[in-house]
N, C-alpha and C positions, 0 to 999 in steps of 0.2 A: 504494500500500500504506500502510495506517495503522500506527500504533505497535504495534498488537496482532498484527501479522502476518497480517492478512486483507485480501483484495482483493474489491471489489464491482464486478461487470461486468454490463452489459446484454446480454440474449440473447433469442432467439426460441425458443419451444417447438415442436419439430418432431414429437415423438411422446410418447405417454403410456403407461406400463405400468400394469397393475392392481396393482402392488406399491408404490404411492406413489413412483414414480420418473418422471422426464420426461427426454427427450433434448433438449438445448439446442444451438442453433447460435450460437456466439460469434464475433463479428466485432470485432477490436480497433479501438479508436478511432484517429483520425488521429494522435493524440499518441503512440501506441504505437511504440516503436523496436525492439521485439523483443529487448531486452537486459536486461529487468528480472529480476535474480537473485532467486529466492524468490517470484516472481509465479506465475501459472498456466501459464506456458510456452506462450504463444499460438501458437508456431510461426512466429516472425519476421514477424508482421503478417498472416498469412493466416487465413481463417476455419477454425474447428475445431468438432467436435461432441463433446459429453460427456454422460454420464448424471448427473443431479442428483437429490437428495432433493426430493420435491414435497409438503411438508406443507400447502400452501395450495390444492391441487387446481387448478393452472394447466392450461389446455386448449391443444390444438394451435392455433397461430397467435397466442397471447398473447406480448406483449413483457414480459419479466420482469427483475428484478434478482436476481442470484445472488451469494452470498458464498462465496469460496474461503478456507479457513483452514488452519492448521497441522495440525489434528486428522487430516484425511484423509491428508495427506502422511505423518504419523507412522504411521498404521495401515497404509498401503500399504508403507512400509519394513519394518514389523514383520512383515507377511505375507510379504514377499520374503525375510526372514531366517529366520523360524520354520518355515515349511513345509518347506524343504529340510532343515533341521537335524532336525526331528521325523522326517522320512522316513528320514534316515540312521540314527537311533536304532532305528526300527522294522525297517529292513532288516538292520542288524547284529544286533539282538536276536533276530529270528526265525531268522536263520542260526545264531547261537550256541545257541539253544534246541534246534535240531535236531542239535547235536553236531558241527557242521562246524568245521574248523580255523580259526585266527585270520585267516590271509591271505585265505581265501575269504569270511569274514564281512566283512572290511574292503572287499573288492571289491563284495560285495552292498550294503553300506551306501553306498558311493560311487555305485553305480548308482541306488540309491533317492534319494540326494541330488540327482543330476543330473536325475532325473525330477521331483523336487519343484521344483527351480529352473526347469525348463522349464514346469511347471504354473503356478507363481507368476508367471513372466514373461508367460505367455499371459493369465492372469486380469487382471494389471495393465495389459496393453497394450490391452485391449478397451474403452477409453474409460471405465473406472471403473464397470463394472456391479456388481462385487463390493463395492467401497467407493467410492461416488460422491465425486468430488473437491469437490463444491459442494452448496449447498442454496439453493433458491428462497426469497427472503424477501419479495418484493412483486411484484404484477402492476401494470405501469405502463400497459398498453395492451391492451384485450381483443380488438380485431379487426385489429390491424396497420395501422390507418389514423389513429392518433393519438387515438382516442376513449378517454377514461378509463373505468375500470370503475364 
């Protein structure tokens, strides 16, 4: 990790979506101990798969460099906090607008909050489809055999 809070990792492109995204297979280097706080959370040395922004149109099979930064972590944390809070407000507000007493409105708000928390957790767990944790910055190998682009 450099001083700006970003990590650059090598990865292979395993899938490409039509929305400017690519699925990457990350394999930590031999130097990875699996204990880097604030890193990408590689899973204690095992390979993992994530979605990444693909602004340079990398193709399946390309070896690429991907940058992981603080922006994605902040957006994911914000999503995890705002969605449940907003749904609590919606649930409570709709219940109050219908003239229901305060206790039932609170219960409806809490149910909506829990549904929002479950929704946010599911979205965040799915490998970053909603907010990719990284962005591809360079293609280093076009065919997986060491040939440069």
